[in-house]
C-alpha positions, 0 to 999 in steps of 0.5 A: 500500500501506498503511505501518507505519512509525516515521515518522508524516508517511509516509502511503502508499508505493507497492509494488514492483510498482506502482512498477515498472509505472508509466509513469515507471519505463518512461520511467527504463528507457528514457532509461538505455539512451539515456543511458547513466546509471542513473537510481536514483529521482525525485530523481536523474532530476528533477536530470538532467531540469532539468541536460539540460532540451532532451534531455528534453523531446525524450524526453517527445515520443518516449515519448509518441508526439506525431504531428507534425515534431519538427525540430531543435533542440529549444530555441534561446535568443537569444545577445543576450537578457538573459532566456534563460528567457523568450526561450527558444523550444522546438521552433522548428521543429517542426510538430503539431495539437493535435487530432489528437494528442488524437484519435490512437487513435480507430481503435484503440478505436472503440467504446470510450468517450473520454467520459462525461457526468454531469449532476446529477439528470438521468439522461436527459442522461447519454451516452457517446461512442465514440471513433468517435462523437467523431471523427465529430462533430469531423469534422461540426463542423469542416467547419462552421466551416471553412463560415463562415470560421474559420480558423488564428488565429480565436478560437471562444468557449464560454460553455458548461456542462461537457458534451461539446459543449465538447470537440468544439468545442475539438477541431474549433476546434484542428483547424483551427489557431483559438484555443479560450477558455471561461468557465462559464455561471455567470459573469455577462454583465459578466464574461464581455464583460471577457474576450470583449471582449479576445480577440474570438471570431468564434464563440460557443458557448452552451448554453440553460442550465444545472443546479445545486443542483437547479435549472435556471438559463437563460443566454439573458438573460446571452447576449443582454445579452453579444452586444450588447457582443461585435461580433466574433461572427458566428456562434452555436452553441447547445446545447439543454441545458435545457429553456428555449424559445429561440424568443423569444431568436432574435428578440433575436440582432443581425442581423449574427450567425446562430444555429445550433442544435448539431445543425443545425450538425453535420447538414449534413455527412458525417463524413470524414477531418479535414484537421488543420492543422499548426501552429507548435510555439508557435503560440497554442492556448488563451486562459485567463483570470485571476480579475481579481479584483483588476483586469481578467483577464488574458488568458493565451495558451498554445501548441499544443505546450507545453501538450500536451507538458506535460500529456502529461508530468504525465498520463503521468510524474506520474499514470500515466495509461495507455491505456484508464484513467478519469480525471475532475476535477471542474471547469467549463470557465471552469477550466484543470483542464477544460483540464488534464483533456481533454487525458487522450485524448492518453494514450488515457485515457477523460474522464469529465465531470460537470456541476452541484454536487458534494453535490446531491442529497447528498454521494455523488453523485461517489463513486458515479459514480466506482464505476460509471465504474470512476475510476483518477483523481479530481481535486477541490479541497482544499475539497471534501475539506475539506467532505466531512470537515466532514460526516462523510462516509466514502466507504469505508463505502460504496465500495471503488473497487478501480480508484482509483489517483490522488486529485489535489487542487489549487485551494487549499493541502490541509491535512494533516488533509484528508491523514488524512481521504483515507487514513482515510475515501476509500482506504487505498491510493491516491496522493493527489497534492496539486498546484500551478501554475496558470492561468499555466502551465496545468500544475504546479510541484509534482505527485505522482509514483508513485515517492515516498511521500506525506507529510502536508502535502506536495506529493509533488515538483516537476515534471520538467524545471523547476528549481523553488526557494524564494527569499527576497525577495533572489533567494538559494536557501532550503533550509530557510526559507519563501520565494517559489516561483521556477522558474530555467530555461524550460520548453515551457508558459510562456506565450506571452505575454498577448493585447493585449500587443503589447510584452511589457511586462504578461507581463514584469511579472506573472512576470518583474520580480522576479527577474533571469531567474527565473520569479516565481510568487506562491506562499509555500511550503518545501522539505521534507527529504523532497524534497517541497514545503509550501504556505502561500499566495498570496505577496501575501496574506501576513501581515506583522506586526512585519515576520515574513512568515507564511503565510495557509494556516498560519492556515487549517490551525488554524482549519478544522478546529474542528467550530465552524467552516465556513470562515475567511478571514485578512488583515493590516490596516494599523494603527498603523505596523505590521500586525495579524491579522484572522480572520473565521470562518463558523460552523457551525450552532448556533455562536457566536463567544463568547469560549470560542471566540475563546479556543480559536482563539487558543491553538490557533494559538499552540500550533500555530504562534507568538504572531506569528501570533495574530489581533489581531481575530476577527470572526464573518461569515456568508459567506466569498468565493471565486472560482467555482473556490473559491479563497479571495480574501483581497486582495479581503476585504484592499481592502474592510477598507481602503477600497479598490475591488474590482474584476471581482465577477463572478469571484466565486461570491458576490460580495454577501458582500463587503458584510460586510465593509464599514465594520466597527466592530471595525477602525476 
């Protein structure tokens, strides 16, 4: 419902009917009866979920009807451990299968859509896969993989667009107790080898090409180059997705590798009951990769039970995803939001996939799909919402979106102006959930909830079961000041560790080495008086002029809304035994960075932030470097400015952009 309130920062508040019909409200009622404790609001529930986290996660298992043997106890912490949060084993006696839990609704909703696929400009590629069809195709591919020797603990990799075959292959892999890892086909061969070369897949699933921005791109050259450097691959499955002819390609495949086309892998097998392999709760399920822009990508291993249980919590309790809902996230198979989206099947939701550019042929493409598919949850990046606003595009002029209940945004900080944009130009009665977590946990530390209001510029709440706090540099908890996002308790979806890190040192140093017994996430944040959180950017990119820590997002919030500016990136440059703020701006067509615009930028930053925030130098650039998932690479820009190397350029969507930042006379 829209809000009439004296608080201009409150943009939306759920109606009583919406609150009482939510799964979170039902969970609270059920918990109240079982615990003989009356839960009045989200804050009280969150506090209880931390104080009694073992009971909380046990109840999430039951509320979500997880299929498996739960066992006792819920968690076990070694008494000898000096880091109990890190060493805690969740559900140490439990066994389950991830694919079984995602497919458990197939018989009940056999004819209903399980997956709907849209492809940019390719209506003939659209697919609707029913629950029965999804189960049958998963059964066929499971049999194929088993016959090829894939077993528990083996790795199956996907170099694949966001198409249904990726989900089917993941399900078949996890049905066998094997491990799935994937990346998107816009990654170059070297970047893929840097990832898959570490995890050594036995099977590689790939498409012959992909579509983006009105063009068809071949993947065959990259696949050939990759396979010559991936000796672990024994089986290649190719999906003929585009019109690229693969006949010449087959001759380039090493003789040690068997090539099979997708349909030829399925056809020899009759669909049958899948024999889901039960695996321990903490058995590896996924290997995800860090962006790798400052070093070799970290191979982060996520557990079967931990990821399933956390995604069920986030979908059902935080995003109110119910059976029959239709959910969408704009993502690729190289971003953790693909894994997050696919888990929606476990809640009985229909998963909507889109492959291609979100702006081809125009800005309406995703909103056409949203209305056609009656989406209840629409997920995207903050950068996409900013781009829509820059184009003066208002979806609510063309679409009513009556089914849309939740709009999620992540990937970077969502500026307050984009909160206004959503409610003024997309839909006034929608829960805008600005969520934040990462590949590190394949989930969220800060997330929405269907009980609380939405306040401008804030994530609604800390996630249930997670003791999320703000620490200063001395490791003291801050209630009013900006500081480091930390989590002070254990949670089931903390990673098993890193691949090929036998003594665990790299994993420990990445998250547990800053503060004793505490997960240090690397975001610069503050708690809000409303109970939410405000994000100011990555803490390793924090500006530090005169010893004052400044979050980069504070600068972007003032600069990016200017109609003269398309995008920007700000860094701290070492200068005369201090740090000075340097701002690079990408100008909109027809504008120049003259003295008047520089003065406007500086005055706006001074007025809304502080004199410390004012950039000492403002320079124009033609492009702003970002990762393939749309995240700014401030550290890479900073390294270039300081004449330091930037590793793994292939992780960038536009690596050539960095050339413009080299050797600038203005920064000498």
